N, C-alpha and C positions, 0 to 999 in steps of 0.2 A: 473341674470335676473329673473324676475317673471315667474315661470313655467307656470302659467295659461295664461299669455300673449303669451308665446311661442306657447302654444297649440292653442290659438285663431288665431294666425297668420298662423300656419300650416293648420288649418281647412279651413281658407279662401283661401289659396293658392290651396288646394286640390279641393275646390268647383269651383274655377275660372280657374284652370289650367294655372295660370299666376302669376308671382311675381309682375309684373307691375300693373295689375288690382286689385290684392289683396291689394297692397300698397295704391292705390287710394281709395279703399273702406274703408280702415282702417285709412287713413290719415297719412300714413308712407311712407318714401322714399323707393324706390325699394331696395337699399342697406341694409336698416334696416330689411326689410322683409327677404332678403337672409341671413342676420346675425342671425335672429331668428331661421330660419329653420336649419341652420348649428349648432347653439348652441343646439337645440333640438336633432339633430342627434348625436352630441357628447355626450350629456347627456344620451341618450338611447343606444348608441353604435351600431346603425344600420342605414342603408341608408333608408330614407323615400320617397324620390322623385327621379325620373329619369328626368334629365334636358336635353333638346335639344334646338336647336336654334328656333324651331317652337312651341313647347308646353312642358308642365310639366305634368308628369304622376306619380301616386303613385306606389311605389313598393308594394309587397305583405305585408310587414310589415307596410307600410304606410297606406294601406287599412284597416288593423286591427286597427291601432291607430286612424284613422279617425273616424271609427264607435264608438270606445270607448270614444274618445275625445268629440264627439257631446253629448253623454249622460252626461259626466262629466261636461261640460260647461253648459248644460241645468240645471243640478242639482245646479250648483253654481248660476245661474240666479235665480233659485227658492229660494235659501237661501237668496240672496240679497233682494228679494222682499217678503220675508216671512211675514213681518209685515206691508207691504204696503196695504192700503185698497182702494187706487185709482186704479181702473181697467185700466184707460188710461195709467198707467205707467207699465203695465204688459209686461214682456219680456221673451224670451226663446223659446223653440221649442215644438210644439205639433205634435204628430204622430198619425194619425187616419186612419182607414180602413172602407170602406163602399161599398155596391154594386154599380157597374158601372152606372146603369141607375139612381140610386138615386143621385149619385154625379153629373152626367151630366145634369139631368133634374131639380133637386131641389136645391141642396146645392151650387154647383159652381156658378150658375147664381146670387146668393145672397151673395156670399162670400165677395165681395167688401165692403158691408155695415159693416161686422164684422171687416175687416182689417182696415177700416177707423177709427174705434173706438180704435183699438189696433195696431198701426203701428209698434210697436217694436216686435211683435210676428212673429215667423216663423212657417209655417205649412207644414207638410209632409203628403200628402193625397194619400193613396193607394186606388185605385178603381178597384177591381177585383171581380169576381163572385165565387172565391174559399173561403173556410172558413179558415181564418188565425188563427194562435195561438197567442192570445193577449199577453200572458206572454212571450213565447219563442221568439217572433218576436219584442218585445219591443214597442208595441202600447200603447198609453195612453188611448185610448178608441176605440171601434169598434161598428159600426151600423150594426145590423143583422136583417134580415127578416125571420120570421118563428119561430118555437118553439126553446127554448133555454134550452137544457138539461145539459149544463155545469154548475156544482155547484161550481166550483173553482173561479168563478168571480161573480161580482154583475151585475144583469140584471135589468135595469130601463126601464119600459114600456113607450114608447113614444106615440104610437097610433096604430090603426088597419086600414089596407088598405082594402077597399071593392074590390072584384074581379069582373072581367068582361070577358066574352067569346068574342073573336074577330075573324074576318075573313076579307079578302080583297074583294072588289066588284067583281074582276075578278074571284076569287075562287068561290064565291056564284053564279055567273052567270054560271059557269061550273057545279057545283055540286048541286045547289039549296040551298034554305035557310032552315036549319033544324028547325023544330018546336017541335019535340018530341025526347025523348031519343032513340026510335026505329029508327028514321031517321039517327042517327049517324052511323049506320051500313053501310051507303052509303057514309060516309065522311071520311076525313083524319085529323089526328092531328099532329101538329109539336111536336115532343117529346123533352122534356127538361130533361137532366140528369146532376147530379153533376160531374160524371165521365163517360166518354165514355166507352161503354161496359156494363154498369149497366142496370138493367131492368127499363124501364119507367113506371110511375104510371098509365098512361092512362088518360081518362077524369074524373076529380074529381068534384063531386057536393055534395051539402048538402040538405038533405030532412028530415023533422021531427026531427031535431036535430042530425041526424046521417050523417056521411061522407061516401060516396060511391065512388067506383072507377070502371069505365067502360073501359075495354080494347078496344083500337081503333087502326086501321091501320094507318100507316104513313111512308112516304118515306124519311123524313128528321129528323135527330136527332142532337141536338146542346147541347153545354155545357156552353153557355154564353147568357146573356140577350140581348146583341146586335144581336147575331145570331138568337135568338128566334124571336125577333121583325122583323128582316129583312126577315126571312123565311116566316113570315105571310104576310108581305107587298108584297113579291114575289109570293103569291098565292099558297103556298105549304100546307096550311091547317089551322085549327083552333088553337088558342092559348088561354091560360087562364092566365091573368096577372092582377096586381093591377090597378084599374081604374086611380089612380094618375099616371100621366106620359103618359097615353094613350089619355087623353082628346084632345090634338091637332090633333091627327089622326082621332078621332071620329068626331070632329067638322068640319074637312076639308073634311070628306068623304073618306079618304084614307083607313080607316078601318070601319067596321060595327059591332055593338054589336048584338049578337045572343043568343038565349036561356037564357034570363034573369032570368027565373024561376029555372034555374039549374046552378047557379053560384057556384064556389068553396067557401069554408069557408073564412072569412076574414083572412088576413095575418097579424100576429103580428109583429110590428117593435119595436126593443129594442136597448138600448144603453148599451154596456157592458164595464166594467172597473174593474181593479184589486181591490181586497180586501186589502185596506191599510188605515192606520189611517188618514194620512194627504194627501188628494188629492190636488195637486198644484192649486193655485188660477187661474192660466191661463187655466188649464184644466177644472176647474169648470165653468169658464166664457164661454168657448167654448161649453161645454155640455149644458149649459143653453140656449145659442143661438140656438143650434141644436134643442132643444126641442120646440122652437118657430117657427123654419123654417119647420121642418118635420111634416106635418099634412095631414090628408086625404083630397082628393078632395071633395068639398061640393056636 
């Protein structure tokens, strides 16, 4: 039997946890799907799946093979489409990571338009606020906000997000509206840190081309953009965030912009990818689309 076909069948069974559903999606009888998996297990000399009457689960060896097989099959799809110039025929898997709020507010709402043009592509989208290792974790590209000190990858600048200082109406009613930096001594800041336990930056602002940091009190510290946003909406203090993504809250009055003369420096948005000679066409197509979608709020 064709070894690649055995792997394709195994991967589909692993994803759907069902021989029947995998067969339906591949256009194969359930018996053939079972034969493929058995043949692959015999070839490798290990059990790949636990079969019960209710569901199918991967063994430890099966989990390892599943991850490796996805990459292998993706590379084969790339080879098959190496000389195709028609982007509508693009196939294979794209794995990307981006900040949660960027995915939720900007990219995912518009993703259907990309998938409509490329129905044969499969996307794996990681949306976390931690800094992933692009190479070690097998991402095709990563969207990052902020400075990019990593010289081992290519960083393509997408845009700069202007920043805004926000607070909830309830918070401002309680503490008053700050108008000067001195006023901040009577206010609270929601602290955002990459790792809990690390020292927060304080209130960051730009003046005369210089970046300044003003220590501020705060009763809540978070390590996620969702928590940061929610803490501000809950009236726990000021936050400093990119204007893009905050517009709905500002327009509805759920949040209020304050101290516009003391905004933090614009935040750089970059697209990172590995230094390799031949970037797959499917990845290049997705990166080009991201460049059109991710842009500052006017």
